[in-house]
VEXMIKE-146663 format. One line per 10 residues: number of its first residue (from 1); for each residue y, z, x of N, C-alpha, C, O. Coordinates in pm, 1 decimal, decimal comma. Example, Ala and Ser with C-alpha at 12.3 -4.5 7.8 and 13.67 -1.06 7.14 Angstrom:
% VEXMIKE-146663
1	-569,0:780,0:1319,0:-450,0:780,0:1230,0:-330,0:780,0:1320,0:-331,9:846,5:1423,6  -225,0:708,0:1285,0:-106,0:714,0:1367,0:3,0:787,0:1290,0:113,8:803,9:1340,9 $
This chain:
% VEXMIKE-146663
1	1261,1:258,4:-1009,8:1234,5:139,4:-1088,6:1228,1:18,5:-995,6:1312,2:1,4:-907,3  1128,5:-63,1:-1017,1:1110,6:-187,7:-942,5:1127,8:-302,3:-1041,3:1066,9:-301,4:-1148,3  1208,5:-398,9:-1007,4:1236,2:-511,8:-1096,2:1125,7:-616,8:-1086,8:1147,4:-729,9:-1043,2  1007,7:-575,6:-1128,8:891,0:-661,6:-1126,7:796,2:-610,0:-1234,6:792,5:-489,9:-1261,5  720,3:-699,0:-1295,8:624,6:-654,8:-1397,7:522,1:-561,4:-1334,3:499,8:-565,4:-1213,3  460,5:-477,8:-1416,3:360,6:-384,4:-1363,5:241,9:-460,7:-1303,9:184,4:-416,4:-1204,4  205,1:-572,7:-1362,2:95,4:-653,7:-1306,6:131,9:-707,5:-1168,7:48,3:-708,6:-1078,3  256,0:-751,9:-1152,1:299,8:-803,8:-1022,1:305,6:-692,4:-917,5:264,7:-713,0:-803,2  355,3:-576,1:-955,1:360,8:-462,5:-861,7:219,2:-425,4:-818,9:193,0:-408,0:-699,9  128,6:-413,4:-914,2:-9,9:-379,0:-883,1:-71,1:-483,8:-790,8:-142,8:-449,2:-696,9 $
11	-43,8:-610,2:-816,1:-95,0:-718,3:-731,9:-46,7:-701,7:-587,9:-125,7:-714,3:-494,4  81,5:-673,7:-569,6:136,0:-656,7:-433,9:73,3:-534,8:-366,6:35,8:-541,8:-249,5  61,5:-424,0:-438,5:5,2:-301,9:-379,9:-140,6:-318,5:-338,4:-183,7:-257,6:-240,5  -216,7:-399,1:-410,2:-360,0:-409,8:-384,6:-400,6:-538,5:-313,7:-518,2:-555,5:-281,7  -309,4:-626,8:-289,1:-340,9:-753,4:-224,9:-386,7:-730,1:-80,8:-323,3:-653,6:-8,2  -495,6:-794,6:-38,1:-543,9:-776,5:99,5:-441,3:-815,2:206,4:-451,6:-770,2:320,5  -344,9:-896,0:171,6:-244,0:-938,5:269,0:-110,1:-869,0:247,9:-7,0:-920,7:291,0  -109,2:-752,8:182,6:17,2:-685,1:155,4:85,0:-631,6:281,6:200,7:-590,0:276,2  15,1:-632,0:393,7:79,6:-595,0:519,9:195,0:-689,0:553,6:281,7:-654,6:633,9  196,5:-806,8:492,9:307,8:-900,2:513,3:433,7:-854,1:440,0:544,5:-895,1:474,5 $
21	416,5:-769,5:339,5:528,3:-720,0:259,1:582,9:-588,8:315,3:704,2:-568,4:319,1  493,3:-500,0:359,2:532,6:-364,5:398,4:547,1:-352,6:549,7:451,4:-374,5:623,9  665,8:-318,3:594,3:695,1:-314,9:737,3:619,8:-205,9:813,3:609,1:-212,6:935,7  568,1:-106,6:743,1:497,1:0,4:813,8:346,9:-26,5:826,2:274,6:56,4:881,3  299,3:-138,9:776,8:157,0:-171,9:783,3:133,5:-286,1:881,0:221,0:-369,6:904,1  15,7:-287,7:936,7:-29,1:-395,6:1023,1:-152,2:-459,0:958,3:-214,4:-399,6:870,2  -186,1:-577,6:1001,7:-303,3:-646,5:949,1:-427,6:-560,9:972,9:-448,5:-512,6:1084,1  -509,9:-541,6:870,4:-627,8:-456,3:888,5:-727,3:-517,1:986,8:-750,4:-638,0:986,5  -785,5:-432,7:1070,3:-891,5:-479,2:1159,5:-1023,4:-489,8:1082,7:-1113,9:-563,4:1122,0  -1032,5:-414,6:972,3:-1151,3:-419,3:887,0:-1108,7:-392,6:743,7:-1028,7:-302,9:717,2 $
31	-1162,9:-471,2:651,8:-1139,6:-449,2:509,2:-1267,4:-486,6:437,8:-1304,0:-604,1:432,1  -1336,0:-386,7:382,9:-1464,5:-408,3:319,0:-1457,6:-362,7:174,1:-1425,3:-247,2:146,0  -1488,1:-453,9:82,2:-1497,3:-417,4:-59,2:-1634,8:-355,0:-79,9:-1737,0:-422,4:-67,0  -1636,5:-226,7:-112,0:-1761,6:-152,9:-130,2:-1814,1:-162,6:-273,0:-1934,8:-155,1:-296,4  -1722,2:-179,3:-368,4:-1758,5:-184,1:-509,3:-1651,9:-262,2:-583,4:-1532,8:-245,9:-556,7  -1693,9:-347,2:-676,7:-1597,7:-422,1:-757,4:-1664,9:-463,0:-888,0:-1757,7:-543,8:-888,1  -1617,7:-406,9:-998,8:-1671,7:-445,5:-1129,2:-1569,8:-524,1:-1211,9:-1587,3:-542,4:-1332,4  -1463,8:-569,8:-1146,4:-1359,9:-644,6:-1216,7:-1244,2:-557,6:-1262,3:-1133,8:-608,0:-1283,4  -1267,2:-428,3:-1277,8:-1161,6:-333,6:-1315,6:-1141,1:-231,5:-1204,4:-1029,0:-208,1:-1159,3  -1251,6:-171,3:-1161,3:-1246,9:-72,7:-1053,0:-1288,2:-140,1:-923,2:-1380,8:-221,2:-919,6 $
41	-1217,7:-104,7:-817,3:-1254,0:-156,4:-686,5:-1242,6:-43,3:-584,9:-1146,5:33,5:-586,2  -1341,5:-34,3:-497,4:-1340,7:64,2:-388,7:-1340,9:-15,7:-258,5:-1427,7:-100,2:-236,4  -1242,2:12,2:-172,5:-1223,9:-65,6:-51,4:-1210,0:28,0:68,3:-1138,0:127,7:62,4  -1279,2:-4,9:176,0:-1264,2:66,4:302,4:-1172,9:-17,5:390,9:-1195,8:-137,0:409,4  -1069,8:45,8:445,4:-971,8:-26,1:527,0:-951,5:46,4:659,0:-931,5:167,8:662,8  -957,1:-30,1:766,8:-920,0:20,7:899,0:-798,9:-61,8:943,4:-803,5:-184,6:949,7  -691,6:9,5:973,5:-567,1:-58,1:1006,1:-485,2:31,4:1098,0:-534,5:130,8:1151,3  -360,7:-6,0:1114,9:-266,8:76,5:1190,7:-139,4:89,0:1109,5:-90,1:-8,4:1052,7  -87,7:209,1:1105,0:41,1:232,9:1041,6:149,0:233,0:1149,3:121,8:259,7:1266,3  267,8:203,6:1109,4:378,5:200,1:1205,1:492,5:284,4:1149,7:517,4:284,6:1029,1 $
51	561,4:355,6:1237,5:676,6:434,4:1196,4:789,0:413,1:1296,5:766,2:380,7:1413,0  909,0:432,1:1248,3:1027,8:421,2:1332,7:1128,9:521,1:1279,7:1153,4:527,9:1159,3  1187,3:598,2:1369,5:1289,4:694,4:1331,1:1387,6:705,4:1446,2:1352,1:745,4:1557,0  1512,4:668,8:1417,6:1615,6:664,6:1520,5:1565,4:578,8:1636,7:1532,7:461,9:1616,5  1558,8:633,5:1756,2:1513,2:556,0:1871,8:1363,2:568,9:1896,6:1310,6:510,9:1991,6  1296,0:643,1:1813,6:1154,1:668,4:1831,0:1073,0:578,1:1738,2:1114,0:549,8:1625,6  958,6:534,1:1786,8:868,2:455,6:1702,6:727,1:469,9:1757,1:706,6:511,8:1871,1  632,5:435,2:1675,3:494,2:442,2:1718,7:400,8:386,5:1614,2:441,4:353,4:1502,8  274,7:376,7:1652,1:168,7:331,6:1561,9:56,4:432,9:1566,1:42,5:508,2:1662,5  -22,8:434,3:1461,8:-134,7:527,3:1455,1:-248,2:461,8:1377,0:-223,5:387,5:1282,0 $
61	-373,6:489,3:1417,2:-487,8:431,0:1345,6:-504,6:495,2:1209,0:-480,9:614,8:1191,6  -545,5:414,7:1113,0:-567,0:462,5:976,5:-700,1:406,6:926,8:-721,9:285,4:928,7  -788,2:494,9:882,8:-916,6:456,3:825,0:-920,7:517,5:685,3:-938,3:638,3:669,8  -904,4:433,0:584,4:-886,6:479,9:447,2:-996,2:431,7:353,5:-1058,0:327,3:374,5  -1018,0:510,4:250,3:-1092,5:467,7:133,6:-989,7:453,1:22,1:-917,1:547,4:-9,1  -984,0:334,7:-37,6:-886,3:305,9:-142,8:-962,4:276,3:-272,0:-1053,6:193,7:-274,1  -923,5:344,9:-379,3:-985,0:324,9:-510,8:-878,6:268,0:-603,7:-772,8:328,1:-622,5  -907,2:152,1:-661,4:-810,7:80,2:-743,5:-863,2:68,0:-886,1:-983,1:51,3:-908,2  -771,5:76,6:-982,7:-807,3:58,4:-1122,7:-704,8:-35,2:-1184,0:-589,9:2,9:-1206,6  -747,1:-158,3:-1210,8:-652,7:-258,8:-1261,0:-611,7:-234,2:-1406,0:-509,2:-286,6:-1449,8 $
71	-688,3:-156,4:-1481,3:-651,4:-125,3:-1619,6:-537,6:-23,9:-1623,9:-438,3:-44,1:-1693,9  -552,4:85,3:-1548,6:-449,3:190,1:-1546,7:-341,4:162,9:-1442,7:-238,0:229,8:-1440,4  -365,8:65,5:-1357,7:-274,3:29,8:-1248,0:-245,9:151,3:-1158,2:-131,7:181,7:-1123,6  -354,6:217,9:-1123,0:-346,6:329,9:-1030,0:-425,8:295,7:-904,8:-530,4:231,2:-910,9  -373,7:340,4:-791,8:-437,7:319,1:-662,9:-440,8:453,7:-591,8:-336,2:511,9:-563,2  -560,8:502,8:-563,5:-575,5:629,9:-491,9:-626,7:599,2:-351,7:-702,1:504,0:-331,4  -585,2:680,2:-255,9:-629,9:660,3:-117,8:-654,6:795,5:-52,4:-594,1:896,8:-87,5  -747,2:792,8:45,2:-771,9:913,2:124,1:-823,6:872,9:260,9:-887,4:769,1:278,3  -794,5:956,5:354,8:-832,5:935,7:493,1:-982,9:955,6:509,6:-1038,7:1053,8:460,6  -1048,4:862,1:578,7:-1191,0:875,7:606,6:-1215,6:932,7:746,1:-1306,5:1013,3:765,6 $
81	-1135,1:891,1:842,1:-1150,8:938,8:980,0:-1026,2:1014,5:1020,2:-914,9:962,5:1013,1  -1046,3:1137,1:1062,3:-932,4:1218,4:1105,3:-896,2:1183,5:1248,9:-982,5:1157,4:1332,7  -767,7:1184,0:1274,3:-716,4:1170,4:1409,9:-608,8:1277,2:1422,3:-639,2:1396,2:1414,0  -485,9:1237,8:1441,6:-380,7:1340,0:1444,5:-345,9:1390,2:1305,3:-276,7:1490,8:1290,1  -394,8:1318,9:1202,8:-376,3:1365,5:1065,9:-506,6:1428,0:1016,4:-613,1:1366,9:1025,7  -497,5:1546,6:965,1:-613,7:1613,3:907,9:-632,7:1569,8:763,1:-745,2:1550,6:716,9  -520,7:1554,4:692,1:-522,7:1512,4:552,1:-418,7:1402,6:532,8:-303,5:1416,7:573,9  -460,0:1295,2:470,7:-368,4:1189,7:427,6:-431,2:1131,5:302,5:-526,8:1054,3:309,6  -376,5:1169,1:187,9:-430,0:1123,1:60,9:-317,2:1114,6:-40,3:-211,8:1176,3:-25,5  -342,9:1037,1:-142,2:-241,8:1026,9:-246,1:-275,8:918,7:-345,5:-388,3:869,1:-350,5 $
91	-176,0:882,9:-424,8:-197,6:779,0:-525,1:-66,3:711,9:-562,7:41,3:771,7:-559,6  -80,4:587,0:-597,6:26,5:507,0:-655,1:-0,2:497,8:-804,2:-115,2:488,6:-847,1  104,8:500,3:-881,8:94,3:480,2:-1025,4:202,0:379,3:-1065,7:318,2:392,9:-1027,7  162,4:279,3:-1142,0:255,3:175,0:-1186,3:256,5:175,2:-1338,4:153,0:154,8:-1401,9  373,1:198,3:-1396,4:388,1:201,1:-1541,8:491,6:96,8:-1583,4:599,1:89,7:-1523,9  460,9:16,2:-1684,2:560,1:-81,7:-1729,6:678,9:-12,7:-1797,1:661,3:78,6:-1877,9  797,2:-56,6:-1763,7:918,1:-10,5:-1832,0:953,4:-112,0:-1939,9:982,8:-76,1:-2054,0  949,8:-238,7:-1901,9:962,7:-351,0:-1994,3:888,8:-468,5:-1929,9:815,3:-448,3:-1833,3  906,2:-588,4:-1980,2:829,4:-702,7:-1929,4:858,0:-733,2:-1782,8:771,9:-786,0:-1712,4  978,9:-700,0:-1736,1:1018,0:-737,8:-1600,1:1047,9:-621,4:-1507,9:1096,8:-642,5:-1396,9 $
101	1020,1:-499,9:-1550,1:1049,2:-382,2:-1467,7:936,2:-280,6:-1479,5:866,2:-273,4:-1580,5  920,7:-202,5:-1373,1:814,5:-102,1:-1368,7:865,3:26,3:-1305,2:956,5:25,9:-1222,5  804,3:133,8:-1345,8:825,4:262,2:-1279,7:709,0:278,3:-1183,1:592,8:272,9:-1223,5  740,0:298,0:-1056,6:638,5:312,2:-952,7:652,2:450,8:-892,0:760,7:491,4:-850,5  540,9:522,8:-887,6:545,7:654,4:-824,2:439,0:663,3:-716,7:330,6:606,0:-727,7  473,3:736,2:-613,8:382,5:761,4:-502,6:373,8:911,5:-484,0:475,0:978,5:-463,4  254,1:963,4:-491,1:228,6:1104,3:-460,4:139,3:1105,0:-338,1:40,3:1032,1:-332,0  174,6:1187,9:-240,0:89,9:1193,9:-122,3:87,3:1334,3:-64,5:179,9:1413,7:-81,4  -22,2:1361,3:4,0:-40,1:1489,5:70,5:-77,7:1459,3:214,3:-173,4:1386,5:240,8  -2,0:1515,6:306,1:-23,2:1489,5:448,0:-24,4:1622,3:521,9:61,2:1708,3:500,9 $
111	-123,2:1636,6:608,6:-127,2:1753,7:695,0:-172,9:1707,5:832,7:-276,1:1642,0:846,9  -95,0:1742,5:932,2:-131,7:1707,9:1068,8:-245,1:1797,0:1117,2:-264,7:1907,4:1066,4  -318,6:1748,6:1214,5:-424,3:1829,4:1275,8:-365,2:1951,0:1345,4:-428,9:2055,9:1354,9  -245,1:1935,8:1393,0:-170,3:2047,7:1451,8:-25,8:2030,7:1409,9:22,7:1917,9:1400,4  41,7:2136,5:1385,6:181,1:2129,3:1342,8:271,0:2153,2:1463,7:257,0:2254,0:1532,9  361,7:2062,0:1488,6:452,5:2080,4:1602,5:548,3:2196,7:1576,1:575,6:2231,2:1461,1  598,4:2256,2:1683,7:692,9:2367,3:1667,7:826,0:2317,7:1611,6:857,9:2199,1:1618,7  902,2:2410,8:1556,2:1037,1:2377,1:1511,7:1118,9:2335,1:1631,4:1098,0:2392,7:1738,1  1207,1:2243,3:1623,8:1250,7:2161,4:1510,5:1172,3:2031,8:1497,4:1205,7:1948,2:1413,4  1068,0:2013,3:1579,4:990,3:1889,4:1572,4:917,7:1874,0:1438,9:894,2:1761,4:1395,2 $
121	881,9:1983,7:1373,6:817,0:1973,4:1243,3:909,5:1908,5:1141,3:864,0:1834,2:1054,4  1039,9:1936,3:1151,6:1137,1:1873,5:1061,3:1144,7:1723,3:1086,0:1162,5:1645,2:992,5  1131,3:1683,3:1212,0:1129,8:1541,3:1245,8:1010,5:1473,0:1179,4:1023,4:1362,5:1126,7  895,7:1537,9:1181,9:776,5:1482,6:1117,5:800,8:1458,4:968,5:768,0:1351,5:916,9  857,8:1556,4:899,5:882,4:1541,9:756,0:986,3:1433,4:727,9:977,4:1363,9:626,7  1082,9:1418,9:815,3:1180,3:1310,6:798,5:1114,1:1174,5:815,3:1142,5:1081,0:740,4  1025,5:1164,2:914,4:954,9:1037,7:936,3:870,5:1002,9:814,3:872,6:888,5:768,8  796,6:1099,3:761,0:714,3:1076,7:642,0:801,0:1031,5:524,4:765,9:937,3:453,4  913,5:1098,7:504,5:1005,2:1059,7:396,8:1061,4:920,7:416,9:1074,8:844,2:321,4  1094,5:887,5:541,0:1149,2:754,8:571,3:1045,1:645,7:547,1:1077,3:540,5:492,0 $
131	922,0:669,9:587,3:815,8:571,6:565,3:797,2:547,5:415,4:788,4:432,3:372,8  791,2:652,9:335,3:775,0:637,6:189,9:893,7:562,0:129,8:874,9:475,5:44,3  1014,4:593,7:173,5:1133,3:522,0:123,7:1128,3:374,8:161,1:1163,1:288,5:80,5  1085,0:346,2:283,3:1076,9:207,2:327,9:975,1:128,2:246,6:997,7:10,9:216,9  863,9:190,5:210,5:764,0:122,1:128,6:824,7:82,3:-5,4:805,2:-30,1:-51,7  897,2:173,0:-66,9:960,9:141,1:-196,1:1070,3:36,1:-179,1:1085,9:-51,0:-264,8  1146,0:43,1:-69,7:1247,0:-60,2:-43,2:1182,0:-196,6:-22,5:1230,7:-297,8:-72,8  1071,5:-198,5:52,1:1000,7:-324,5:75,4:948,4:-382,7:-55,0:951,4:-504,2:-74,9  900,9:-297,0:-142,8:852,4:-342,3:-273,2:967,1:-400,5:-355,3:950,8:-503,5:-420,7  1082,5:-335,3:-352,1:1200,5:-387,9:-423,5:1246,8:-519,3:-361,4:1288,4:-610,2:-433,2 $
141	1240,2:-530,2:-229,0:1279,0:-655,2:-161,4:1184,1:-768,4:-200,3:1226,9:-882,4:-218,4  1054,9:-736,6:-213,0:959,4:-838,8:-256,3:987,2:-881,4:-399,7:971,4:-998,8:-433,1  1028,1:-788,3:-484,6:1067,0:-823,8:-622,1:1182,9:-922,9:-619,9:1185,0:-1018,3:-697,7  1278,8:-900,4:-531,2:1391,8:-993,4:-519,0:1345,9:-1128,7:-464,5:1392,1:-1233,1:-510,4  1255,2:-1127,0:-366,9:1200,5:-1253,1:-314,5:1130,7:-1332,2:-424,8:1144,8:-1454,2:-432,7  1055,6:-1262,9:-509,5:987,1:-1329,3:-620,6:1089,7:-1386,9:-717,4:1075,6:-1500,4:-763,1  1192,9:-1308,9:-748,7:1296,8:-1356,0:-841,4:1364,9:-1481,8:-787,2:1400,5:-1571,8:-863,3  1382,5:-1487,2:-655,4:1447,6:-1602,5:-592,0:1351,9:-1719,2:-567,1:1392,2:-1823,3:-515,3  1223,8:-1700,9:-604,7:1126,7:-1809,0:-590,1:1069,0:-1822,6:-450,8:1016,7:-1928,6:-416,6  1076,9:-1718,3:-369,2:1020,6:-1724,1:-233,5:936,3:-1598,9:-204,3:966,8:-1522,1:-113,0 $
151	830,2:-1580,3:-283,2:746,6:-1461,3:-262,4:676,2:-1465,7:-127,3:644,3:-1573,2:-76,4  652,4:-1349,6:-70,3:579,6:-1339,2:56,5:432,5:-1370,6:35,5:370,1:-1435,1:119,8  376,9:-1325,8:-76,0:236,9:-1348,7:-110,1:227,0:-1459,4:-213,3:322,5:-1484,6:-286,7  112,8:-1525,3:-219,7:90,4:-1625,5:-324,0:73,9:-1551,5:-456,1:-29,0:-1488,5:-480,7  176,0:-1559,6:-540,6:176,8:-1485,2:-665,9:110,8:-1567,3:-776,1:148,4:-1682,2:-799,3  12,1:-1508,4:-844,3:-55,3:-1578,6:-953,8:20,1:-1564,1:-1084,8:119,0:-1491,5:-1094,9  -29,3:-1634,9:-1183,7:14,1:-1608,7:-1320,8:-59,3:-1481,4:-1361,6:-179,6:-1469,9:-1338,4  10,1:-1387,0:-1421,1:-49,7:-1255,8:-1440,3:-130,6:-1239,5:-1567,1:-163,6:-1127,0:-1604,6  -163,0:-1347,7:-1633,7:-255,8:-1336,5:-1745,7:-398,9:-1320,7:-1693,1:-488,6:-1278,9:-1766,3  -418,8:-1354,4:-1566,5:-552,9:-1345,1:-1507,7:-546,7:-1266,1:-1377,2:-583,7:-1316,7:-1271,3 $
161	-499,9:-1142,5:-1385,5:-481,3:-1059,2:-1268,0:-610,5:-1033,5:-1192,8:-612,4:-1044,7:-1070,2  -718,7:-999,3:-1261,7:-842,7:-968,0:-1190,0:-895,9:-1091,2:-1117,4:-950,9:-1078,9:-1008,0  -880,4:-1209,2:-1176,3:-922,4:-1333,0:-1109,5:-837,5:-1354,9:-985,0:-889,9:-1392,3:-880,0  -708,8:-1332,2:-995,5:-619,2:-1349,6:-881,0:-653,8:-1253,7:-768,5:-651,8:-1292,7:-651,8  -685,8:-1128,3:-801,4:-724,0:-1031,0:-697,9:-855,8:-1070,4:-632,8:-870,8:-1055,2:-511,6  -951,8:-1120,9:-710,4:-1078,0:-1165,4:-652,2:-1054,6:-1283,2:-558,0:-1114,1:-1289,2:-450,4  -968,2:-1377,3:-598,0:-937,4:-1491,0:-512,4:-869,3:-1445,9:-384,0:-897,7:-1500,6:-277,4  -780,3:-1347,5:-391,4:-714,3:-1294,2:-272,5:-814,7:-1228,2:-179,5:-807,5:-1245,1:-57,8  -908,7:-1152,7:-236,7:-1012,4:-1088,3:-155,5:-1099,4:-1191,9:-86,0:-1131,8:-1176,8:31,8  -1138,0:-1298,0:-158,5:-1219,7:-1403,9:-98,5:-1144,1:-1474,5:13,7:-1200,3:-1500,9:120,0 $
171	-1018,3:-1504,6:-9,8:-935,1:-1570,2:91,8:-925,8:-1482,9:216,5:-934,3:-1534,3:328,1  -908,8:-1353,3:199,8:-899,1:-1260,6:311,6:-1032,3:-1256,1:387,7:-1032,5:-1255,8:510,8  -1144,9:-1252,5:316,2:-1276,7:-1249,2:380,8:-1300,4:-1375,8:463,2:-1352,3:-1368,9:574,6  -1262,3:-1491,5:408,3:-1280,7:-1617,8:481,1:-1197,9:-1620,7:608,8:-1244,3:-1670,1:711,5  -1075,2:-1567,8:603,3:-989,8:-1565,6:722,3:-1047,5:-1474,6:829,7:-1029,6:-1501,7:948,4  -1116,3:-1367,4:791,3:-1173,1:-1270,8:886,8:-1305,5:-1316,8:945,6:-1348,6:-1266,1:1049,1  -1371,1:-1413,9:879,1:-1503,4:-1457,8:925,3:-1493,1:-1552,0:1043,9:-1595,1:-1598,2:1095,1 $
């Protein structure tokens, strides 16, 4: 459960500047809106993911296709360019619990291009689990920041969510130009 409305959670998950909220993301080197009808949006993103586990850390390139649906508040993603990951796909689902809380679920499927031998394979699964946990923690921390009146992102009034997302996309495009 995230102590934020489903519209606010969806806004944070789909905002072009959400790398400011999530510690495992970096600013995208490329973000192209391929399709947008006001409800459905298809976005190509090239970025870098970051992981940290105990004394180990690293970054890896990520080239994703992200499909967003503001009506169902679902976000699906899949890897476009393979590197050390053969498969990286999944989806976010945001369901309202009440006016100020949401149930957020993340389903993902990951397969490396090669599987490391034991016990290193267990380390990989721990890193994946830690990254997913950190994303949910970061989302909960952003909910607290919003409650305290110091959101990381410019939060709109959520009666006009699609307008706010379009404005965020335009702002991001202007900064990249």
